[in-house]
C-alpha positions as CSV (number, residue, x, y, z in Angstrom):
1,X,8.4,-5.5,-13.2
2,X,6.5,-6.3,-10.0
3,X,3.6,-3.9,-9.7
4,X,1.7,-3.4,-6.4
5,X,-1.5,-1.2,-6.5
6,X,-2.8,0.3,-3.2
7,X,-6.5,1.3,-3.3
8,X,-9.4,2.2,-0.9
9,X,-12.8,3.6,-1.0
10,X,-12.0,6.4,1.3
11,X,-9.2,8.8,2.3
12,X,-7.1,8.8,5.4
13,X,-6.8,5.0,5.6
14,X,-2.9,5.0,5.1
15,X,-2.5,4.3,1.4
16,X,0.4,6.6,1.1
17,X,2.0,5.1,4.2
18,X,1.9,1.7,2.5
19,X,3.3,3.0,-0.7
20,X,6.2,4.9,0.7
21,X,7.2,2.2,3.2
22,X,7.2,-0.4,0.4
23,X,9.2,1.9,-1.7
24,X,11.7,2.2,1.2
25,X,11.9,-1.6,1.5
26,X,12.4,-2.3,-2.3
27,X,14.9,0.5,-2.8
28,X,16.9,-0.6,0.2
29,X,16.8,-4.2,-1.1
30,X,18.6,-2.9,-4.3
31,X,15.6,-2.9,-6.5
32,X,15.1,-0.1,-8.9
33,X,11.8,1.3,-7.6
34,X,9.2,3.7,-8.8
35,X,6.0,5.3,-7.4
36,X,3.0,6.2,-9.5
37,X,1.0,8.7,-7.5
38,X,-2.5,9.2,-8.8
39,X,-3.8,10.5,-5.4
40,X,-4.9,14.2,-5.4
41,X,-2.8,15.0,-2.4
42,X,0.3,13.6,-4.1
43,X,1.9,12.7,-0.7
44,X,3.9,9.8,-2.2
45,X,5.2,12.0,-5.0
46,X,6.4,14.6,-2.5
47,X,7.9,11.9,-0.3
48,X,10.1,10.5,-3.2
49,X,11.2,14.2,-3.8
50,X,12.3,14.5,-0.3
51,X,14.5,11.4,-0.3
52,X,17.9,12.3,1.1
53,X,21.1,11.8,-1.0
54,X,22.4,9.1,1.3
55,X,19.2,6.9,0.8
56,X,18.5,4.9,-2.3
57,X,16.5,7.0,-4.7
58,X,12.9,6.3,-5.7
59,X,11.5,7.5,-9.0
60,X,8.0,9.0,-8.9
61,X,5.6,10.0,-11.7
62,X,2.0,11.6,-11.5
63,X,-0.7,9.1,-12.2
64,X,-2.7,9.0,-15.4
65,X,-3.8,6.6,-18.1
66,X,-0.3,6.8,-19.6
67,X,1.7,6.9,-16.4
68,X,3.6,3.7,-17.0
69,X,4.9,5.1,-20.1
70,X,6.9,7.6,-18.0
71,X,8.2,5.1,-15.6
72,X,11.9,4.6,-16.1
73,X,12.6,1.5,-18.5
74,X,14.9,-0.2,-16.0
75,X,12.4,-0.2,-13.1
76,X,12.0,-3.4,-11.2
77,X,9.3,-2.5,-8.6
78,X,6.4,-0.1,-9.1
79,X,4.0,0.9,-6.3
80,X,0.7,2.7,-7.3
81,X,-1.0,5.2,-4.9
82,X,-4.6,5.5,-6.3
83,X,-7.0,8.2,-5.5
84,X,-9.2,8.2,-2.5
85,X,-12.8,7.2,-3.3
86,X,-11.5,5.3,-6.3
87,X,-14.1,3.8,-8.7
88,X,-13.7,0.7,-11.0
89,X,-13.1,3.2,-14.0
90,X,-10.4,5.0,-12.0
91,X,-8.7,1.7,-11.2
92,X,-8.8,0.3,-14.6
93,X,-5.4,1.6,-16.1
94,X,-3.6,0.5,-12.9
95,X,-5.2,-2.9,-12.5
96,X,-4.2,-3.8,-16.0
97,X,-0.6,-3.6,-15.0
98,X,-1.0,-4.9,-11.4
99,X,0.5,-8.1,-10.0
100,X,-1.1,-7.7,-6.6
101,X,-3.7,-5.3,-5.0
102,X,-3.6,-4.1,-1.5
103,X,-6.5,-2.5,0.5
104,X,-5.7,-0.8,3.8
105,X,-8.4,-0.8,6.4
106,X,-8.7,1.2,9.6
107,X,-10.0,-0.4,12.9
108,X,-13.4,1.1,13.2
109,X,-17.0,0.1,12.3
110,X,-17.4,3.0,9.9
111,X,-14.2,2.2,7.9
112,X,-15.1,-1.6,7.9
113,X,-18.5,-1.0,6.4
114,X,-17.2,1.3,3.8
115,X,-14.5,-1.1,2.9
116,X,-16.8,-4.0,2.6
117,X,-18.9,-2.3,0.0
118,X,-15.6,-1.4,-1.9
119,X,-14.4,-5.1,-1.6
120,X,-17.7,-6.4,-3.1
121,X,-17.1,-3.9,-6.0
122,X,-13.6,-5.2,-6.5
123,X,-14.8,-8.9,-6.5
124,X,-16.8,-8.1,-9.7
125,X,-13.7,-6.9,-11.7
126,X,-12.7,-9.3,-14.4
127,X,-9.2,-10.2,-13.4
128,X,-10.1,-10.4,-9.8
129,X,-13.2,-12.4,-10.4
130,X,-11.1,-14.9,-12.5
131,X,-8.5,-15.2,-9.8
132,X,-5.8,-13.6,-11.9
133,X,-5.2,-10.7,-9.6
134,X,-4.6,-11.4,-5.9
135,X,-6.2,-8.9,-3.4
136,X,-4.9,-8.6,0.2
137,X,-6.3,-6.6,3.0
138,X,-4.0,-4.7,5.4
139,X,-5.2,-3.9,9.0
140,X,-3.7,-0.4,9.4
141,X,-3.0,1.9,12.4
142,X,-4.0,-0.9,14.7
143,X,-3.7,-0.7,18.5
144,X,-3.1,-4.4,19.3
145,X,-3.6,-3.7,23.1
146,X,-7.2,-2.6,22.6
147,X,-10.4,-4.6,22.1
148,X,-11.6,-2.3,19.5
149,X,-8.7,-3.1,17.1
150,X,-8.9,-6.8,17.8
151,X,-12.7,-7.0,17.3
152,X,-12.5,-5.0,14.1
153,X,-9.8,-7.2,12.7
154,X,-11.7,-10.3,13.6
155,X,-14.9,-8.9,11.9
156,X,-12.9,-8.0,8.8
157,X,-11.4,-11.4,8.5
158,X,-15.0,-13.1,8.9
159,X,-16.9,-10.8,6.5
160,X,-14.3,-9.9,3.8
161,X,-14.1,-11.8,0.6
162,X,-10.3,-11.4,0.6
163,X,-7.6,-12.4,3.2
164,X,-6.1,-10.2,5.7
165,X,-2.3,-10.4,4.8
166,X,-0.9,-7.9,7.4
167,X,-1.5,-6.2,10.7
168,X,0.3,-2.8,11.0
169,X,0.4,-1.1,14.4
170,X,-0.3,2.6,14.9
171,X,2.9,4.6,15.3
172,X,4.1,8.2,14.9
173,X,7.3,6.8,13.4
174,X,5.6,6.7,10.0
175,X,4.5,10.3,10.2
176,X,7.9,11.5,11.4
177,X,9.9,9.5,8.7
178,X,7.5,10.5,5.9
179,X,8.3,14.1,6.5
180,X,12.0,13.3,6.0
181,X,11.5,11.2,2.8
182,X,12.4,8.1,4.6
183,X,10.8,4.8,5.7
184,X,11.4,2.4,8.5
185,X,13.6,0.2,6.2
186,X,16.0,3.0,5.7
187,X,17.2,2.3,9.4
188,X,18.7,-0.7,11.1
189,X,18.3,0.3,14.8
190,X,16.5,-1.5,17.5
191,X,13.8,1.2,17.6
192,X,12.4,0.3,14.2
193,X,13.0,-3.4,14.2
194,X,9.5,-4.1,15.7
195,X,7.8,-2.1,13.0
196,X,9.8,-3.9,10.3
197,X,8.7,-7.2,11.7
198,X,5.1,-6.0,11.3
199,X,5.7,-5.9,7.5
200,X,7.3,-9.3,7.1
201,X,4.0,-11.2,6.5
202,X,2.9,-8.6,3.9
203,X,6.2,-8.7,2.0
204,X,6.2,-12.5,1.9
205,X,2.6,-12.4,0.5
206,X,3.6,-10.0,-2.3
207,X,6.6,-11.9,-3.2
208,X,4.7,-15.2,-3.3
209,X,1.9,-13.7,-5.5
210,X,3.8,-11.2,-7.6
């Protein structure tokens, strides 16, 4: 069972977008997929409940220290949506099960500084410190055509103790599809192909380290 944990030190960074889009990808790839949603807003849980009948289903359970006991036994892929402002203690029950950890980062100075503090906290966690749990950073809601996004991403890559493994552009497509219980991988049209390509590097990294 490949388990991906998505965590950040602050809300509004796109954790649930990462979780639901990966769930869309794995379910469409034929993998039995489940979400563990520990975030107070429970956006990922509601997304799974809105999945239409003509899309592969995604199981979802509320996060807790015993959440994995409620994940269906035949599950092949699990994605964990952790609380905003998560602490080391909050992460503990999920990191014990994790194969990879993803940290989304928004392209702003404020978000970068807050994230760097969080990353240094992560670096002291046992499994991460020993190199047993890979951590990848995801530049999220980027506007590649602007200097601000490019400069923030460059600074992140230079200052962070973990690699940037994906760059995802800002798009209303994610907002619209989330409301429908869908993801970009539930479609095969030209309109979403560019967005799907943004995820290719991230998915390769997860498969390589998971």
